[in-house]
N, C-alpha and C positions, 0 to 999 in steps of 0.2 A: 640429129634430134637429141636434145639434152633432156635428162630426166631430173625433175625438181625433187627436192626432199619429200614434198608432200605427195608425190605421185607414188602409189603402191606398185611394187614389182610383182608381176604374175609369176609365182614360183611353182605353179602346177607342173611344168615339165621336170623340174628337179624332184618334186615329190613323187611323180610317176616313175622316174628313173630309180629312186631309192626303193620304192615298193617292188619294182621289177627285180632289183638286186636282192632284196630281202627274200622274195619268193623263190628266186633261183637258188639262193643259198640254203633255204630250208628244204628244198627238194633235191639238194646235192647236185645241181646242174654244174657243169664245168664252164659254161659260157652263156652269155646273153647276146642277143642280136637286136639292133635298132635299125629301123628303116631310115632312109636319108632325111625324111621330113621330121621325124622324131629327133634325130641327132642334131639337125639344124636348130630346132626349137630349144633343145637342151643347151647347145652351144651359145645361142643368143641370150638365153636367160642367165647362164653363168657369166657371160660377158657383162650383162646389166648389173648383176649382183656385185661383181668384182669392181666395176666402175663406180658404183655407189659407195662401196667400202673404201675405195681409194680416195674418193672425194671427201668422205667424212674424215678419213685419217689426215688428209691435207688440211682441212679446216681446223681440226684439233691441234695439229702441230703449229699452225699459224697463230691460233689463239694462245697457245702456251708460250710461243716466242714473244708475243706482244704483252704477255702478262695479264691476259683477260680472264684468268682463272678466278672463279668465285670461291672464296673461302667460307666454309660453313663451320660454325663453332657450336659444339654441343656440350652443355654442362649437365652433369648428373649430380643431383643432390641427395640421392639415396632414398628419397620418398619419406613418408611419415609412418610411424609405427602405430598400429591400430590398437 
């Protein structure tokens, strides 16, 4: 199943993991535990995020190699004195 750029990625498992780590750190816990379902959701979400980033990087590198870069020119005239 391919993910299109317009399809949002559900990052809730990553956010929940980060909150769990933050809570464990603030209470000086030495470890955290994840049940297998939570770990699988986290792994799947991380895989989706990394796949999306890799695809975006490939598109960027291909467009740079073709010279598809858009040049934006900005001129500053200093404005007017009131």
